[in-house]
N, C-alpha and C positions, 0 to 999 in steps of 0.2 A: 418705416427704417431703410438704411442704404444697403444694395446690395455689393457684391462682393468685390465687383470690378472699380467700383468708385472708391469704396476704403483702400484697396491697393493702389489705386491712382492718388488718391491724398495725401496716402503713406509715403508714394515715391516723391512727390513734390515735395511734401516736408523734408525729406530724408535729404535729398538733392540739395535743398536751401541751407540744411546744417552743414552738409560736407562742401559747398561752393563757399558760406562764410568760413570753414575751418583752414581751406586753403588759403582765403585772402589773409588771414589771419597770419598765417605762416609765412606768406610772402611779405607782410608788412614788417613782421618781427626780423626775418633775415634782412631785410633792406634796414632796419634801425640798427642792429648790430653791426652790420657791416660800416653805416655810417658814424656810427660811436666809435668802433675801434680804429677809424682813420682820423677823426677829432681826436681822440688821446692822445696818437702819435704825433700830429702836426706841432703839438708845442714842445714835445721832447725832442722829435728831429729839429726844430730850430737850434733849439739852445746846444743840442750835439753839434751841429754843421758850423754853427756861428764861434763856437769852440776849438772848430777843429780848421778854419778857413785858412791857416798858416802853412798848415802839414800838407805834404803833396804827397809822399809814400804811404802806402798802408803799414808799412815798417813804424815810421813815424808817429802814426795814429795811433797804431797799436801801444807803443810806450807812451803816448800822452796819456790812454784809458787806463794803463797801467798804473801810472801817477795818479788821477784820480782815484783809483779805486784804492790804492795805498793809503792816500792821504784825505781819504773820506769827504770828498769834495761832492756833498749829498744832491747839486741841483743837476750834475753832468752824470755822477752815476744813476741815480735814479731815473734821468731821461735815457740813459742806457737801457737800464734795465726793461723800462715803460716799452721801448722798442723792442727788444728782443723778445717781451710775453706778448706782446701785441700784433706786429707787423714788421718781422725783418728785411722785407721786401725794401722799405722806405732807405735803409742803409746803402743798398744797392746805388744810389746815385753816388756814395762818396766812397767806398769801398768796395774789395772782390768780394767772392763768395766766402772763400776761406780765411780772409780777416774777420770777415761777420761773423763766421764759427767762432773764431779765437776770442774775439769781442764779449761777446754772447755765451762762451764759456767762462769769462772773466768775473763776472757778477757771482757767481755761483760759490 
């Protein structure tokens, strides 16, 4: 029969293995979620930025995106929605913070 100390020691080793495995799974899932969110928005950002390459000011960009929503341009409006839902910071490369808020409200 095993002594109480050995049982306690084996139990702690077993539990620590499970805790470490849980920690690794959590870290892996977090990294996967960040990677997926980044990849989801890459194509959407490319569509939006290419469509807006001739627009210089925030107002011109907002007017263009309002036009897309008014006329159901699904590739562009879907891309704007995807970016607003997953990673608004990508739009900071072409817009100011206030314009991003305005654009993301347009999709509602």
